[in-house]
MIDREN-360209 format. One line per field, with one value per residue: residue number from 1; x, y, z of N, C-alpha, C in turn; residue in three letters. Coordinates in steps of 0.02 Angstrom, whole numbers, plus 32768, in hexadecimal, padded with zeros to 4 digits. Example, Ala and Ser with C-alpha at 12.3 -4.5 7.8 and 13.67 -1.06 7.14 Angstrom:
<recs>
seq: 1;2
n.xx: 8294;8282
n.yy: 7EE4;7F90
n.zz: 8186;8162
ca.xx: 8267;82AC
ca.yy: 7F1F;7FCB
ca.zz: 8186;8165
c.xx: 8294;8285
c.yy: 7F5B;8002
c.zz: 8186;818A
type: ALA;SER
</recs>
This chain:
<recs>
seq: 1;2;3;4;5;6;7;8;9;10;11;12;13;14;15;16;17;18;19;20;21;22;23;24;25;26;27;28;29;30;31;32;33;34;35;36;37;38;39;40;41;42;43;44;45;46;47;48;49;50;51;52;53;54;55;56;57;58;59;60;61;62;63;64;65;66;67;68;69;70;71;72;73;74;75;76;77;78
n.xx: 8031;8087;805C;8077;8045;8076;805B;8039;8005;7FEF;7FE0;7F63;7F44;7F1A;7E94;7E87;7EEB;7EB9;7E42;7E74;7EB3;7E43;7E02;7E64;7E66;7DE4;7DEF;7E5F;7E64;7E7E;7EFB;7F51;7FD5;800B;7FE5;8018;8001;8052;8081;80D8;8153;8164;8112;80AB;805B;8066;806B;80A5;80E3;8119;8197;81B1;8196;80F6;809F;80A6;806F;80B7;810E;80B6;804C;7FCE;7F60;7F80;7F2C;7EC1;7EC6;7F48;7F95;7F5E;7F87;8012;8020;7FF1;8054;80C1;80A5;80B7
n.yy: B08F;B015;AF92;AF27;AEA4;AE51;ADBC;AD48;ACAA;AC3F;AC82;ACB2;AD1F;AD24;AD3E;ADC1;AE00;ADEE;AE35;AEB6;AECB;AECD;AF42;AFA1;AF9C;AFC9;B04F;B083;B054;B07B;B0B6;B053;AFF6;AF79;AEF4;AE8C;ADFB;ADAE;AD1A;AD06;ACC8;ACFF;AD43;ADAD;AE3A;AE9F;AF3A;AF78;AFFB;B020;AFE4;B016;B009;B01D;B000;AF98;AF0B;AECB;AF30;AF97;AF5F;AF5F;AF35;AF58;AFDF;B02C;B0B2;B0C5;B0BE;B12A;B194;B18A;B1A5;B22A;B269;B25B;B2B3;B32F
n.zz: 3396;33F4;3454;34E1;3546;35D1;3628;36AD;3694;36ED;3761;3762;3714;3691;3661;368D;3643;35C0;35CA;35E1;3566;3510;3540;3523;3497;3481;34A7;3460;33DE;3351;335F;3387;3351;3365;33D5;344E;34AF;3528;3577;3610;3686;3705;3797;3765;3717;3698;363C;35A6;353F;34A4;34C2;3540;35EE;362C;3695;3725;3779;37DE;380D;3835;3878;3848;37C1;3711;36BD;3643;3658;3686;3612;35CE;3620;3611;3589;3588;35D5;3582;351E;3550
ca.xx: 8050;8092;804F;8085;802D;8094;8031;8049;7FC8;7FE4;7FD0;7F1E;7F3F;7F08;7E56;7E95;7F12;7E8C;7E14;7E99;7EBC;7E02;7DF7;7E94;7E4C;7DA8;7E03;7E95;7E63;7E9F;7F40;7F79;7FF5;800F;7FD9;802C;7FF3;8087;8087;811B;8158;8163;80D1;80A4;802E;8086;8058;80DE;80D3;8155;81D3;81B8;8166;80C3;8085;80B7;804C;80E9;8128;8083;801B;7F8E;7F61;7F7F;7EEC;7EC4;7ED9;7F91;7FAC;7F48;7FB4;8054;801B;7FEB;8095;80F1;8092;80C8
ca.yy: B07A;AFCD;AF7F;AEE3;AE91;AE14;ADA1;AD05;AC82;AC16;ACAF;ACC5;AD61;AD20;AD63;AE08;AE17;ADF1;AE6C;AEF4;AED1;AEE3;AF88;AFCA;AFA0;AFF3;B095;B099;B027;B095;B0CA;B018;AFD4;AF33;AEE5;AE47;ADE2;AD7C;ACFA;AD06;AC9B;AD21;AD57;ADF2;AE51;AEDE;AF5A;AF9A;B025;B02D;AFCD;B034;AFF1;B04E;AFEE;AF55;AEF3;AEBC;AF6E;AFC4;AF3A;AF65;AF21;AF8F;AFF7;B057;B0F4;B0C8;B0CE;B16E;B1C1;B187;B1CA;B271;B281;B25D;B2EA;B36F
ca.zz: 33D4;33FB;3499;34F6;3588;35EC;365D;36C5;368E;3728;3798;375D;36F5;364B;3654;3698;3609;3587;35D6;35D6;351D;34F4;3553;34FE;3452;3482;34AE;3434;33A4;3315;336E;3396;3318;3379;341C;345C;34F2;352E;35B9;362F;36BF;3745;37B1;3751;36E3;3683;35FE;3586;3506;347B;34E5;3583;361F;363F;36D7;373A;37B5;3811;382A;3851;389F;3826;377B;36E2;36A5;3608;3671;368B;35CF;35BF;3645;35F2;354A;3597;35EC;354A;34F2;356F
c.xx: 8053;808C;805F;8069;8050;8067;8048;8009;7FBB;7FD4;7F88;7F13;7F29;7EC9;7E60;7EBB;7EE5;7E5A;7E36;7EA2;7E7B;7DF5;7E26;7E7D;7E0F;7DB9;7E30;7E9A;7E8C;7EE9;7F6E;7F93;7FFB;8000;7FE8;801B;8021;8088;80CF;8119;8153;811C;80C4;806E;8047;8068;8093;80C5;8114;8196;81DF;8182;8137;80AB;8095;8090;807D;8102;80F3;8053;7FD5;7F96;7F62;7F38;7EF6;7EDB;7F25;7FAF;7F9A;7F76;7FF9;8054;8016;802E;80C6;80E1;80A4;8112
c.yy: B02E;AFBC;AF36;AEDA;AE50;ADFC;AD5B;ACDB;AC58;AC41;ACC8;AD08;AD5F;AD47;ADAE;AE26;AE1E;AE2B;AEB0;AEFF;AEE9;AF2C;AFB6;AFD2;AFCD;B03D;B0AD;B072;B041;B0A7;B08E;AFF9;AF8A;AF2E;AE9B;AE37;ADA6;AD5D;ACFA;ACDB;ACBF;AD36;ADA0;ADFC;AE97;AEF8;AF83;AFC1;B035;B01D;AFEB;B019;B029;B040;AFA5;AF44;AEE7;AEFC;AF96;AFA0;AF3C;AF50;AF5E;AF9F;B021;B09D;B0FC;B0DA;B116;B1A1;B1C3;B1AD;B215;B28E;B287;B296;B32D;B37C
c.zz: 33D5;3445;34A5;353C;359B;3625;3670;36C2;36CD;3765;3795;373A;36AC;363B;365C;365D;35CB;358E;35CB;358B;34FC;3503;352D;34B5;344F;3484;3476;33F3;3369;3321;337B;3356;3326;33C3;3425;34A5;34FC;3574;35D0;366E;3702;3758;37A0;371D;36D2;3643;35E5;354A;34E2;34A0;3529;35B1;3634;3686;36E6;377A;37ED;3834;384E;3880;3880;37DD;374D;36CB;3667;361D;3676;3647;35BE;35E1;3626;35B0;3555;35AD;35B2;351A;3510;356E
type: MET;ASN;LEU;VAL;ILE;HIS;PHE;ASN;PRO;SER;GLY;GLY;TYR;GLU;GLU;GLU;ALA;LEU;SER;LEU;ALA;ARG;ARG;LEU;PHE;ALA;GLN;TYR;ASP;GLU;ALA;ILE;GLU;SER;LEU;ALA;ILE;ILE;PRO;VAL;ALA;ASP;GLU;ASN;LEU;ASP;LEU;TRP;LEU;ASP;GLY;ARG;LEU;VAL;HIS;SER;LEU;THR;ARG;SER;GLY;GLU;SER;PRO;ARG;VAL;MET;ASP;LEU;ARG;GLU;THR;LEU;ALA;GLN;SER;GLN;THR
</recs>
């Protein structure tokens, strides 16, 4: 799986993005082909899986969690 985390460094999301990346590696280490953490200008913290948006802080009002990825993976297997 290829994961991307977009975050706004000036919005205070850098630590949250790094923490999410650590938790993702702890859960899915062997399954992760790549994980990019990319600073963006908008006020956001997003998690993408293989080019698809998994979770967006702007849309949901909550930060992405490992559980969001787990739910997306479970849905794609059904």
